[in-house]
C-alpha positions as a Markdown table, in Angstrom:
| # | Residue | x | y | z |
|---|---|---|---|---|
| 1 | Met | 35.6 | -115.3 | 215.7 |
| 2 | Leu | 33.0 | -116.0 | 213.2 |
| 3 | Ser | 30.1 | -115.2 | 215.3 |
| 4 | Ser | 32.3 | -112.0 | 216.3 |
| 5 | Phe | 32.9 | -110.9 | 213.2 |
| 6 | Ile | 29.2 | -111.4 | 211.9 |
| 7 | Phe | 27.9 | -109.5 | 215.6 |
| 8 | Asp | 30.2 | -106.8 | 214.6 |
| 9 | Phe | 29.4 | -106.5 | 210.7 |
| 10 | Phe | 25.6 | -105.6 | 211.1 |
| 11 | Phe | 25.5 | -104.1 | 214.0 |
| 12 | Asp | 28.9 | -102.3 | 214.3 |
| 13 | Tyr | 29.0 | -99.2 | 211.9 |
| 14 | Thr | 32.2 | -98.1 | 211.2 |
| 15 | Phe | 32.8 | -101.7 | 210.9 |
| 16 | Arg | 30.7 | -102.6 | 208.3 |
| 17 | Thr | 31.2 | -99.6 | 206.4 |
| 18 | Val | 35.3 | -100.5 | 206.7 |
| 19 | Ala | 34.1 | -104.1 | 205.2 |
| 20 | Leu | 32.5 | -103.5 | 202.9 |
| 21 | Gly | 34.4 | -100.8 | 201.4 |
| 22 | Ser | 37.5 | -103.3 | 202.0 |
| 23 | Leu | 36.0 | -105.7 | 200.2 |
| 24 | Val | 34.9 | -103.1 | 197.3 |
| 25 | Leu | 38.7 | -102.0 | 197.2 |
| 26 | Gly | 40.1 | -105.7 | 197.2 |
| 27 | Phe | 37.9 | -107.4 | 194.3 |
| 28 | Val | 38.4 | -103.8 | 191.7 |
| 29 | Ser | 41.8 | -103.3 | 192.2 |
| 30 | Gly | 42.6 | -106.8 | 192.3 |
| 31 | Thr | 41.0 | -107.7 | 188.9 |
| 32 | Leu | 42.0 | -104.8 | 186.9 |
| 33 | Gly | 45.6 | -105.3 | 188.8 |
| 34 | Ala | 45.7 | -108.8 | 187.1 |
| 35 | Phe | 46.0 | -106.8 | 183.3 |
| 36 | Ala | 48.5 | -104.4 | 184.9 |
| 37 | Val | 51.1 | -107.7 | 185.9 |
| 38 | Leu | 50.5 | -110.0 | 182.5 |
| 39 | Arg | 51.1 | -106.1 | 180.6 |
| 40 | Gln | 53.9 | -105.5 | 182.6 |
| 41 | Gln | 53.1 | -102.2 | 183.9 |
| 42 | Ser | 53.2 | -103.0 | 187.4 |
| 43 | Leu | 54.7 | -99.1 | 187.7 |
| 44 | Leu | 51.2 | -97.8 | 186.4 |
| 45 | Gly | 49.2 | -98.0 | 189.5 |
| 46 | Asp | 52.0 | -96.0 | 191.3 |
| 47 | Ala | 52.6 | -93.5 | 189.0 |
| 48 | Val | 48.2 | -93.3 | 188.9 |
| 49 | Ser | 48.1 | -93.0 | 192.4 |
| 50 | His | 50.6 | -90.2 | 193.5 |
| 51 | Ala | 49.2 | -88.2 | 190.2 |
| 52 | Ala | 45.8 | -88.0 | 191.8 |
| 53 | Leu | 47.2 | -86.1 | 194.7 |
| 54 | Pro | 46.3 | -82.7 | 193.0 |
| 55 | Gly | 43.2 | -84.0 | 191.4 |
| 56 | Leu | 42.3 | -84.3 | 194.9 |
| 57 | Val | 42.9 | -80.8 | 196.3 |
| 58 | Leu | 42.2 | -79.1 | 193.3 |
| 59 | Ala | 39.0 | -80.2 | 193.3 |
| 60 | Phe | 38.3 | -79.4 | 197.1 |
| 61 | Leu | 39.4 | -75.8 | 196.2 |
| 62 | Ile | 37.1 | -75.3 | 193.5 |
| 63 | Ser | 34.0 | -76.9 | 195.0 |
| 64 | Gly | 35.2 | -76.1 | 198.7 |
| 65 | Ser | 33.7 | -79.9 | 199.1 |
| 66 | Arg | 34.8 | -82.7 | 201.4 |
| 67 | Glu | 32.1 | -85.3 | 198.9 |
| 68 | Pro | 33.7 | -88.3 | 198.0 |
| 69 | Ala | 32.6 | -87.9 | 194.4 |
| 70 | Val | 33.4 | -84.7 | 194.0 |
| 71 | Leu | 37.1 | -85.5 | 195.2 |
| 72 | Leu | 37.1 | -88.6 | 193.0 |
| 73 | Ala | 36.2 | -87.0 | 190.1 |
| 74 | Gly | 39.1 | -84.4 | 190.8 |
| 75 | Ala | 41.6 | -87.7 | 191.5 |
| 76 | Ile | 39.9 | -89.0 | 188.2 |
| 77 | Ala | 40.7 | -86.3 | 186.2 |
| 78 | Ala | 44.3 | -85.7 | 187.3 |
| 79 | Gly | 45.1 | -89.7 | 187.3 |
| 80 | Gly | 43.4 | -89.1 | 183.6 |
| 81 | Leu | 45.4 | -86.9 | 182.9 |
| 82 | Gly | 48.8 | -88.0 | 184.1 |
| 83 | Met | 48.5 | -91.0 | 181.6 |
| 84 | Leu | 48.0 | -88.8 | 178.6 |
| 85 | Tyr | 50.9 | -87.6 | 179.4 |
| 86 | Val | 52.9 | -91.1 | 179.7 |
| 87 | Thr | 51.4 | -92.0 | 176.2 |
| 88 | Met | 52.8 | -88.5 | 174.7 |
| 89 | Ile | 55.9 | -89.0 | 176.3 |
| 90 | Thr | 56.0 | -92.5 | 175.2 |
| 91 | Arg | 54.9 | -91.5 | 171.4 |
| 92 | His | 56.9 | -88.6 | 170.6 |
| 93 | Thr | 60.5 | -89.0 | 172.5 |
| 94 | Phe | 63.0 | -91.8 | 172.9 |
| 95 | Leu | 61.8 | -92.1 | 176.4 |
| 96 | Lys | 60.7 | -95.7 | 177.3 |
| 97 | Gln | 57.2 | -96.0 | 179.7 |
| 98 | Asp | 59.1 | -96.7 | 182.8 |
| 99 | Thr | 61.0 | -93.7 | 182.5 |
| 100 | Ala | 57.7 | -91.9 | 181.4 |
| 101 | Leu | 55.7 | -93.4 | 184.5 |
| 102 | Gly | 59.0 | -91.9 | 186.8 |
| 103 | Ile | 58.4 | -88.8 | 185.7 |
| 104 | Val | 55.0 | -88.3 | 185.7 |
| 105 | Leu | 55.1 | -89.9 | 189.2 |
| 106 | Ala | 57.7 | -87.1 | 190.4 |
| 107 | Val | 56.4 | -84.2 | 188.9 |
| 108 | Phe | 52.5 | -84.5 | 189.9 |
| 109 | Phe | 53.3 | -85.6 | 193.3 |
| 110 | Gly | 55.1 | -83.1 | 193.6 |
| 111 | Phe | 52.7 | -80.5 | 192.6 |
| 112 | Gly | 50.2 | -82.7 | 194.7 |
| 113 | Met | 52.2 | -81.9 | 197.7 |
| 114 | Val | 52.7 | -77.9 | 197.2 |
| 115 | Leu | 48.8 | -77.9 | 196.8 |
| 116 | Leu | 48.2 | -79.4 | 199.6 |
| 117 | Thr | 50.5 | -77.5 | 201.8 |
| 118 | Tyr | 48.7 | -74.1 | 200.9 |
| 119 | Val | 45.2 | -76.0 | 201.4 |
| 120 | Gln | 46.9 | -76.6 | 205.1 |
| 121 | Arg | 47.1 | -73.3 | 206.0 |
| 122 | Leu | 43.4 | -72.2 | 205.0 |
| 123 | Pro | 40.9 | -71.8 | 207.6 |
| 124 | Thr | 39.7 | -74.5 | 206.6 |
| 125 | Ala | 42.6 | -76.8 | 206.9 |
| 126 | Gly | 41.2 | -78.8 | 210.0 |
| 127 | Lys | 38.4 | -79.3 | 208.1 |
| 128 | Ala | 39.9 | -80.9 | 204.7 |
| 129 | Gly | 41.8 | -83.4 | 206.4 |
| 130 | Leu | 43.0 | -84.0 | 203.0 |
| 131 | Asp | 46.3 | -85.3 | 204.2 |
| 132 | Ala | 44.3 | -88.3 | 205.4 |
| 133 | Phe | 44.8 | -89.6 | 201.2 |
| 134 | Leu | 48.1 | -90.1 | 201.3 |
| 135 | Phe | 48.5 | -92.7 | 203.8 |
| 136 | Gly | 44.2 | -93.6 | 204.2 |
| 137 | Gln | 41.8 | -93.3 | 207.0 |
| 138 | Ala | 39.5 | -96.1 | 206.2 |
| 139 | Ala | 37.8 | -95.5 | 209.9 |
| 140 | Thr | 36.5 | -92.1 | 208.7 |
| 141 | Met | 34.8 | -94.2 | 206.0 |
| 142 | Leu | 31.1 | -93.5 | 205.7 |
| 143 | Val | 28.4 | -95.1 | 203.5 |
| 144 | Gln | 28.4 | -92.8 | 200.9 |
| 145 | Asp | 31.8 | -93.3 | 200.6 |
| 146 | Val | 31.6 | -96.9 | 199.8 |
| 147 | Val | 28.5 | -96.6 | 197.5 |
| 148 | Val | 30.5 | -94.2 | 195.3 |
| 149 | Met | 33.4 | -96.5 | 195.6 |
| 150 | Ala | 31.4 | -99.5 | 194.6 |
| 151 | Ser | 29.3 | -98.4 | 191.9 |
| 152 | Leu | 33.1 | -96.7 | 190.2 |
| 153 | Gly | 34.3 | -99.6 | 190.8 |
| 154 | Ala | 31.1 | -102.3 | 188.8 |
| 155 | Gly | 31.1 | -99.5 | 186.4 |
| 156 | Ala | 35.0 | -100.3 | 185.2 |
| 157 | Leu | 34.4 | -104.4 | 186.0 |
| 158 | Gly | 31.2 | -103.9 | 183.9 |
| 159 | Ile | 33.0 | -102.4 | 181.3 |
| 160 | Leu | 35.7 | -105.1 | 181.7 |
| 161 | Val | 33.9 | -107.8 | 181.3 |
| 162 | Met | 31.6 | -106.5 | 178.2 |
| 163 | Leu | 35.2 | -105.7 | 176.5 |
| 164 | Trp | 36.4 | -109.1 | 177.6 |
| 165 | Lys | 37.9 | -110.7 | 174.2 |
| 166 | Glu | 39.3 | -107.7 | 173.5 |
| 167 | Met | 41.3 | -106.8 | 176.4 |
| 168 | Lys | 42.6 | -110.2 | 176.5 |
| 169 | Leu | 43.6 | -110.1 | 173.4 |
| 170 | Ile | 45.8 | -106.4 | 173.5 |
| 171 | Thr | 47.0 | -108.1 | 176.7 |
| 172 | Phe | 48.9 | -110.8 | 175.3 |
| 173 | Asp | 49.1 | -109.7 | 171.3 |
| 174 | Pro | 48.3 | -106.5 | 170.9 |
| 175 | His | 50.3 | -106.6 | 167.1 |
| 176 | Phe | 48.1 | -110.0 | 166.2 |
| 177 | Ala | 45.3 | -107.5 | 167.7 |
| 178 | Ser | 46.2 | -104.9 | 165.2 |
| 179 | Thr | 46.8 | -106.7 | 162.0 |
| 180 | Met | 42.7 | -107.8 | 163.2 |
| 181 | Gly | 41.4 | -104.4 | 162.7 |
| 182 | Phe | 41.0 | -104.1 | 166.6 |
| 183 | Pro | 41.5 | -100.2 | 167.7 |
| 184 | Thr | 44.2 | -101.1 | 170.1 |
| 185 | Arg | 45.1 | -97.5 | 171.1 |
| 186 | Thr | 41.8 | -96.3 | 172.0 |
| 187 | Leu | 41.3 | -99.8 | 173.9 |
| 188 | Asp | 44.8 | -99.5 | 175.8 |
| 189 | Val | 43.6 | -96.1 | 177.2 |
| 190 | Leu | 40.4 | -97.5 | 177.9 |
| 191 | Leu | 42.0 | -100.2 | 180.2 |
| 192 | Ile | 44.2 | -97.2 | 181.5 |
| 193 | Ile | 41.4 | -95.4 | 182.6 |
| 194 | Leu | 40.1 | -98.3 | 184.2 |
| 195 | Thr | 43.0 | -98.9 | 186.2 |
| 196 | Val | 42.5 | -95.1 | 186.9 |
| 197 | Val | 39.3 | -95.7 | 188.7 |
| 198 | Ala | 40.5 | -98.7 | 190.3 |
| 199 | Val | 43.7 | -97.2 | 192.3 |
| 200 | Val | 41.1 | -93.8 | 192.8 |
| 201 | Val | 38.9 | -96.3 | 194.4 |
| 202 | Gly | 40.8 | -97.1 | 197.2 |
| 203 | Leu | 42.4 | -93.6 | 197.7 |
| 204 | Gln | 40.6 | -92.8 | 201.1 |
| 205 | Met | 41.5 | -96.5 | 202.4 |
| 206 | Val | 44.8 | -97.5 | 201.5 |
| 207 | Gly | 46.2 | -93.7 | 200.3 |
| 208 | Val | 48.4 | -92.6 | 197.7 |
| 209 | Val | 51.2 | -94.1 | 199.1 |
| 210 | Leu | 50.0 | -97.5 | 199.3 |
| 211 | Met | 48.0 | -97.9 | 196.7 |
| 212 | Ser | 50.1 | -99.2 | 194.4 |
| 213 | Ala | 50.5 | -102.3 | 196.3 |
| 214 | Met | 46.7 | -103.7 | 196.0 |
| 215 | Leu | 47.0 | -103.3 | 192.5 |
| 216 | Val | 50.2 | -105.3 | 191.5 |
| 217 | Ala | 50.0 | -107.8 | 194.8 |
| 218 | Pro | 46.8 | -109.3 | 194.3 |
| 219 | Gly | 48.1 | -110.0 | 190.2 |
| 220 | Ala | 51.4 | -111.0 | 191.4 |
| 221 | Ala | 49.9 | -113.8 | 193.9 |
| 222 | Ala | 47.9 | -115.2 | 191.4 |
| 223 | Arg | 50.2 | -115.6 | 189.1 |
| 224 | Gln | 52.2 | -118.2 | 191.1 |
| 225 | Trp | 48.8 | -120.4 | 191.6 |
| 226 | Thr | 47.2 | -120.5 | 187.4 |
| 227 | Asp | 48.7 | -120.7 | 184.2 |
| 228 | Arg | 45.0 | -119.8 | 182.7 |
| 229 | Phe | 44.2 | -116.2 | 182.5 |
| 230 | Asn | 40.4 | -116.3 | 183.1 |
| 231 | Lys | 41.2 | -118.1 | 186.5 |
| 232 | Met | 44.2 | -115.9 | 187.2 |
| 233 | Val | 42.3 | -112.7 | 187.1 |
| 234 | Leu | 39.2 | -114.3 | 189.6 |
| 235 | Val | 41.9 | -115.2 | 191.5 |
| 236 | Ser | 44.3 | -112.1 | 191.8 |
| 237 | Gly | 40.2 | -110.6 | 192.7 |
| 238 | Leu | 39.2 | -112.8 | 195.6 |
| 239 | Ile | 42.9 | -112.4 | 196.9 |
| 240 | Gly | 42.4 | -109.0 | 197.0 |
| 241 | Ala | 39.0 | -109.3 | 198.6 |
| 242 | Gly | 39.8 | -112.0 | 201.1 |
| 243 | Val | 42.5 | -109.8 | 201.9 |
| 244 | Gly | 40.7 | -106.4 | 202.1 |
| 245 | Val | 38.8 | -108.0 | 204.8 |
| 246 | Thr | 41.0 | -109.6 | 206.4 |
| 247 | Gly | 42.7 | -106.8 | 207.3 |
| 248 | Ser | 39.7 | -104.5 | 207.9 |
| 249 | Val | 39.2 | -107.7 | 211.0 |
| 250 | Ile | 42.5 | -107.3 | 212.2 |
| 251 | Ser | 42.4 | -103.7 | 212.3 |
| 252 | Ser | 39.2 | -103.5 | 214.1 |
| 253 | Arg | 40.6 | -105.9 | 217.1 |
| 254 | Val | 43.9 | -103.8 | 217.7 |
| 255 | Ala | 43.4 | -100.1 | 219.1 |
| 256 | Arg | 45.3 | -97.9 | 216.6 |
| 257 | Leu | 45.9 | -100.2 | 213.8 |
| 258 | Pro | 45.6 | -98.1 | 210.5 |
| 259 | Thr | 43.5 | -100.9 | 208.1 |
| 260 | Gly | 45.1 | -99.4 | 205.3 |
| 261 | Pro | 48.7 | -100.2 | 205.7 |
| 262 | Thr | 47.2 | -103.6 | 207.8 |
| 263 | Ile | 45.6 | -104.9 | 203.9 |
| 264 | Val | 49.1 | -104.0 | 202.5 |
| 265 | Val | 51.2 | -106.0 | 205.6 |
| 266 | Ile | 48.4 | -108.7 | 204.9 |
| 267 | Leu | 48.4 | -109.1 | 201.1 |
| 268 | Ser | 52.9 | -109.1 | 201.3 |
| 269 | Gly | 52.9 | -111.8 | 203.2 |
| 270 | Val | 50.2 | -113.6 | 200.5 |
| 271 | Val | 52.8 | -112.9 | 197.6 |
| 272 | Met | 55.4 | -114.1 | 199.7 |
| 273 | Phe | 53.8 | -117.0 | 200.6 |
| 274 | Ser | 52.4 | -117.7 | 196.9 |
| 275 | Leu | 56.4 | -117.1 | 195.5 |
| 276 | Leu | 57.6 | -119.9 | 198.0 |
| 277 | Phe | 54.9 | -122.7 | 198.0 |
| 278 | Ala | 53.0 | -122.0 | 195.2 |
| 279 | Pro | 52.6 | -125.8 | 192.9 |
| 280 | Gly | 54.5 | -125.3 | 190.1 |
| 281 | Arg | 56.1 | -122.1 | 190.1 |
| 282 | Gly | 56.5 | -121.3 | 193.3 |
| 283 | Ile | 60.6 | -121.3 | 194.9 |
| 284 | His | 59.7 | -124.6 | 196.8 |
| 285 | Phe | 58.4 | -126.3 | 194.5 |
| 286 | Arg | 60.9 | -125.9 | 191.8 |
| 287 | Thr | 64.0 | -125.9 | 193.9 |
| 288 | Arg | 62.2 | -129.8 | 195.0 |
| 289 | Ile | 62.3 | -130.1 | 190.9 |
| 290 | Arg | 65.7 | -129.7 | 190.0 |
| 291 | Lys | 67.0 | -131.7 | 193.5 |
| 292 | Lys | 64.5 | -134.4 | 191.9 |
| 293 | Gln | 66.3 | -133.7 | 188.2 |
| 294 | Arg | 69.6 | -133.7 | 190.1 |
| 295 | Trp | 69.6 | -137.2 | 191.5 |
| 296 | Gln | 68.0 | -138.9 | 188.8 |
| 297 | Phe | 71.1 | -137.5 | 186.0 |
| 298 | Ala | 72.6 | -138.9 | 188.7 |
| 299 | Ala | 70.7 | -142.4 | 189.2 |
| 300 | Glu | 70.5 | -142.4 | 185.1 |
| 301 | Thr | 74.8 | -142.0 | 185.4 |
| 302 | Leu | 75.0 | -144.6 | 187.7 |
| 303 | Ala | 73.1 | -147.6 | 185.7 |
| 304 | Val | 74.3 | -147.0 | 181.9 |
| 305 | His | 77.5 | -147.1 | 184.7 |
| 306 | Leu | 76.3 | -150.1 | 185.5 |
| 307 | Leu | 75.1 | -151.7 | 181.9 |
| 308 | Asn | 78.5 | -150.9 | 180.4 |
| 309 | His | 79.8 | -153.1 | 182.4 |
| 310 | Glu | 77.0 | -155.4 | 182.9 |
| 311 | Gly | 78.3 | -159.0 | 181.4 |
| 312 | Ser | 82.1 | -158.2 | 181.5 |
| 313 | Pro | 84.4 | -160.0 | 182.9 |
| 314 | Glu | 85.3 | -156.8 | 185.4 |
| 315 | Glu | 81.7 | -156.4 | 186.5 |
| 316 | Ala | 81.6 | -157.8 | 189.9 |
| 317 | Thr | 84.5 | -155.3 | 190.6 |
| 318 | Glu | 82.7 | -152.5 | 188.6 |
| 319 | Asn | 79.2 | -152.7 | 190.2 |
| 320 | Ser | 81.0 | -151.5 | 193.7 |
| 321 | Leu | 80.9 | -147.8 | 195.0 |
| 322 | Thr | 84.8 | -148.1 | 195.3 |
| 323 | Ala | 84.5 | -148.1 | 191.4 |
| 324 | Leu | 82.1 | -145.2 | 190.8 |
| 325 | Glu | 84.3 | -143.1 | 193.0 |
| 326 | Arg | 87.4 | -144.4 | 190.5 |
| 327 | His | 85.8 | -143.9 | 187.6 |
| 328 | Leu | 82.6 | -141.2 | 187.7 |
| 329 | Gly | 84.9 | -139.3 | 190.2 |
| 330 | Trp | 81.8 | -139.1 | 192.8 |
| 331 | Asp | 83.0 | -139.0 | 196.8 |
| 332 | Leu | 81.9 | -141.5 | 198.5 |
| 333 | Ile | 79.7 | -140.6 | 200.4 |
| 334 | Phe | 77.9 | -139.0 | 197.3 |
| 335 | Ala | 78.1 | -142.0 | 195.4 |
| 336 | Gln | 76.1 | -144.0 | 198.4 |
| 337 | Arg | 73.2 | -141.4 | 198.1 |
| 338 | Val | 73.2 | -142.1 | 194.6 |
| 339 | Ala | 73.3 | -146.0 | 195.2 |
| 340 | Arg | 70.4 | -145.0 | 197.4 |
| 341 | Trp | 68.0 | -142.6 | 195.7 |
| 342 | Ala | 68.1 | -145.4 | 192.6 |
| 343 | Val | 67.6 | -148.2 | 195.2 |
| 344 | Val | 64.4 | -146.6 | 196.1 |
| 345 | Asn | 63.3 | -145.4 | 192.7 |
| 346 | Asn | 64.1 | -149.4 | 191.6 |
| 347 | Leu | 66.6 | -148.6 | 189.5 |
| 348 | Val | 68.9 | -150.8 | 191.3 |
| 349 | Ser | 69.3 | -152.9 | 193.8 |
| 350 | Gln | 72.3 | -153.8 | 195.8 |
| 351 | Thr | 73.1 | -156.6 | 197.8 |
| 352 | Asp | 76.3 | -156.4 | 200.1 |
| 353 | Gly | 77.7 | -153.5 | 198.8 |
| 354 | Ser | 77.2 | -155.1 | 195.2 |
| 355 | Leu | 74.6 | -153.0 | 192.7 |
| 356 | Arg | 72.8 | -154.7 | 190.5 |
| 357 | Leu | 70.6 | -153.2 | 187.6 |
| 358 | Thr | 66.2 | -153.9 | 187.8 |
| 359 | Ser | 64.6 | -154.5 | 184.5 |
| 360 | Leu | 63.5 | -150.8 | 185.0 |
| 361 | Gly | 67.0 | -149.9 | 185.5 |
| 362 | Arg | 68.4 | -151.5 | 182.1 |
| 363 | Glu | 65.5 | -150.3 | 180.2 |
| 364 | Thr | 66.1 | -147.1 | 181.6 |
| 365 | Ala | 70.1 | -147.3 | 180.8 |
| 366 | Lys | 69.4 | -148.0 | 177.1 |
| 367 | Lys | 66.9 | -144.9 | 176.7 |
| 368 | Val | 69.7 | -142.4 | 177.9 |
| 369 | Met | 72.2 | -144.4 | 175.4 |
| 370 | Val | 70.1 | -144.1 | 173.1 |
| 371 | Arg | 69.1 | -140.1 | 173.4 |
C-alpha cells in the first residue's frame, strides 16, 4: 500500500495534484477552524462557504475566466462581504450572531444559485463548470490550483503566526484584551478574514455544501484529545491534513468515488471516534469514571457501616451481606457486587460471608466520616 502510494505520488499527475491539494486544504482549514470551534462560531464556516458562491459566479461573469486566482478572489470578496453584513446585523440590531449567520447564508446562497442558473443558460455554460463548486470536483484540479491554494493558505497561516498571542487572547478573553489596549475589533475582523480564506481555499475540492465540515470537524476532534491551546491547534491541522490525504488515496483506489465527500465522511468518523474514546473527554472514558465513582461511593458506604459496628456486640451479625440488605437498602446481588469491588480494592476482606475492614478500609471510612 505504501509503495503504491509513493509510486502514484511521483508518477500519477492527477493523484499527486489531488493529494497535495487535500493536504493543503486539511492543514489550513483545520488550523484556522480550531479558532472557530473555541470561539463558538461553528456556523461561520457554513455561512462563509455559502456566501462565497455568488462571488465565484460574478467573478466568472465579469472576467469570463475560470482561472483559480480570479474565481477565488471573487469568492473571498463575497465571503468577506457576507461576514461584514453579519457584523453589522449583530452590532446594530437585537439579533444574535447565529441568527445573522443564518440570514446571510440563506440570502447569499440563494443569490448565488440564481446567478449559477443564469450562467448555465449562457452559450459558455458547458465550459464554465461552476456547478462543480457546489459539491467539489477534486479530479479537475491543476497544479496552478494547488499553487494558489498553498499561497493563500501560507499567507493566512503566516499572519496567524505573527499575531499568535493577540489571536489567542481575543479567543479566550476579548474583554481583557480590550482593557489592555488591543484593537479587538480589528483583530476579530482579521481572524474572520483568515477564516474566509481558509474556507475559499477548499471550495473547488470539497464544495460549498461540505466545506463547513472541513473547518469545524478537525477542531472538534482535536478538542477531545488535549486541553492545551497550542497543541489543539496543531493537532487540528494535522488531523485535517491526514484525513485529506487519506481521503484522496481512498477515492483514487475506488472508481467513481468523489474525493471531497470521502474526506468529509472519514473526518466524521474521526470526530465520532474522538468523542467516544478520547482519554479524559471521551464518552467511554467518562462512563468508566462515573462507574468507578459509583462503586467507590458504595464501597465507602460499606466501610463506614462496618466501622460503626466494629467491636460492638452485634458486629457478627452486622458484617454479613444480609445486614447490608436490611440496613442500607441494598438488594443481595448489589451487596455482593459492592463487597466484591471492595475486596478487590483492598478495603474489605471476606471470609465465609463475613466482612472485615482492612487497615486501608478503616482509614478510608474514618476520612469519609470526617468530611
